[in-house]
N, C-alpha and C positions, 0 to 999 in steps of 0.2 A: 395715894396706893393704883398700881396699876393694875388691869383688867382688860384681857383678852377677849371677843365671841367672833366665831366665825360665820356670825350670819350678822348685818347689822347695820340699820341707819342711821345718818347723821341725824343729831339735832336738828342742823337747820333746816334739813326735809320738814320735818312736822312744821316748823313754824308756818309753810306757806298753809296748811291747814286748819291753826290755831288762828291766824290771821280773819278767822271768820269773825270773830267774836265782836271784831271791831265794826264788820257791818251790821252786826244782829243790834249793839249799842245804838247804832246810829238811824235804827228802823224801831229801837224803841223797847227792846228785849233786852235781857239783861240775864244776869246768873239764875233766876230765879227760872230760864225756861231751858237751861240745859238739857233737862230729858223731854222735851219737845224732840219725837224722832219723827216726824211727819207721816206723810202716808206714801207707802213704795212706790215708785215710780212717777214720783213729781218731783222736779230738779227745784232747786230756791229761786226765788225772785226778790228779787229788791221790794222794801216797801210790805210785806206779808206778815214784816214780827216773829219771823221765825227765829226758836233757838240756834244756836250755831250746830251744835249737832245734828238739827235736820238737814246742813246745807252736805255735810258728808256723801259721798258715792257711795259707801256701806256704814250701818253702826250697829255694835254691839253692845256687851253690858260694861265695857271700858271707855269707848265712847266718848260718855260726860265727863268721867275723873281725867280723860289725856286732854280735854281740851282744856280742863278748868285749870292744870299744870300750863300749860301750851298760853292759854290765855295771859298769865302773869308776865309770860316772857317775852307774846306782844308788845301787850301796854308796855312793856320795858325793856322796850328793843334799842333804845340809846344808850342803855348798858351795855350789849353787845358789842362785844368783837367778834368778826370772823375772817378768816384769811382761806383762800382755795389753790389748790396747784394742781393744775391739771397731768395727770402721769400719761406716759404713752398708752397705757392701758387700765385708765379709770383717775381716782381724782384723791387730793388727801384736804379732808379739812381741819382748823381748827376751831372751836367755836370756844371762848370763854366770855367771865364777865370778874371783875375785881368786887362787884355785890354779892356776900356769903348764899346769901338767899337763891338769887337768879341764879351763881353757879352752879347749888343744888337741884334747882328746877332745870336747870341745863343738862345734868347729869343724870336727872331719874325721865326724863324725857328721851335722854338716848336708847336709856334700858328699855322701856315702853316699846319704844318703835322699834328696836331691834326684836325684839319678840312679835311683832305684829310681824316684820318682813318673815321672821323665822315662820310664821304660821297661817299664811297665808293671809291674813288679818287686813286688806287695804286701807287705809288713812288716807282720804282725798277729796280734796273740793273741785278745783279746775287743772291741778297739773297734767298736762298730756306725760308727762314723764314719765310718773309714778307707775302708770298699765304697765307700763315698760320693763321696768324694775322690782315690780311684786311678783310680775309673770313669768321674770326668769333668774329668781333668786338663787333659781340652785347652780346658776351659774356664775353668780357672784360670792367674790372672796374678800372677804369685811374683817379690817383689825379694829377696834375700841379702846383707844386709854385714857381712862378718866385721869383728869388731873386737878391739881386740889382748885381750879376755877373754871373747869368745866370737861371738855371731850376733846380728844381727837381721831379723829377716823378717816381710815385707810380701806377704800373700797376700789377693787382689780376684777377685771372679767377679760377673757378670752375672745369674747362676742363682739363683735364690732358697734351693733345696733344697741348693744347694753353700756360700752361704754364713752356713747352716744350720749345717752340717756342721762348716766350720770353726771354727765357732764352741764348737761343743759339744766338738770332737776341743779348743781348745785350754782349756776347763774342766777334759777327762779329765785334760789331762797336768798342769795347773797341783795338780792333787791329789796327783796322783804325788810331784810336785818338793816338795810341802808334807808329805804324809803317809808316801813312801816304801813298805815294805812293808806295811803297814794298807794303804794305797788297792792296793795291790796284790790281795792276799789278795781285797779287795773286789771287784774285775773279776773275778781269777777263778770265782768264786763263780755270778758273773753268768754267764759265759760258759759254764758246767758246766749251769748253767740254760736253755739258748739249745736244745739239746738237738744233734742228729745237724747241723743247718745250722752249725754256729757262731757269727759275726758276718753273715756272706753270709744264712746262712739267716732270723738274726734281722731283716733289713733289706730280705727278697726281694731281693737285689741278687746270685745266685748264677751264676756266670759259667762258661757256656758253656762244656765244655770242661774245668773249672779242679774240678768238682765234687768231687773225692774229696781235692782239697789245701783245698777251704773251709770244712774240717769243724771 
């Protein structure tokens, strides 16, 4: 059955953040650490044993639940197929799986991330393109089509910087789908090199009143 939404974020976008669970497991933390929110103003560091939600730039009541769904997508990345078409004014992505459980998780994640974009509840670890996307959500026209095996997402904008962010982020996510943990650790290394401002500091888009959580 098909559904559309005026504001949506592709499932693949979420995979960037979900991949944090791979790092969490490599440092000895597991699902039991999902609710470890950490101290505001302190970014994640390798070797601290922090749960994946503690790596997010901002956290809320649904962070752990969203990360739990995303965890399965990250671990099963080889079962996910994804294609990206760059449009003159945005992107069209197709993310699907032949595995019924993975397909359901893809659809659930798309729905959750769509709501986050609409509500301005950023879900990010190290992407420098997502701050631009979240801050300019009102300038993005999106349509989501749920298929039997996943989701098709089209996002467009008349703002050139937003188009660039949409296309850039699509590329980031494709790397995660293709490389899994390797791409994540590369992204985390970039995050650590960004300094105390994190992704927002790197893009110069720190949100007023959200400085402490944007580390």
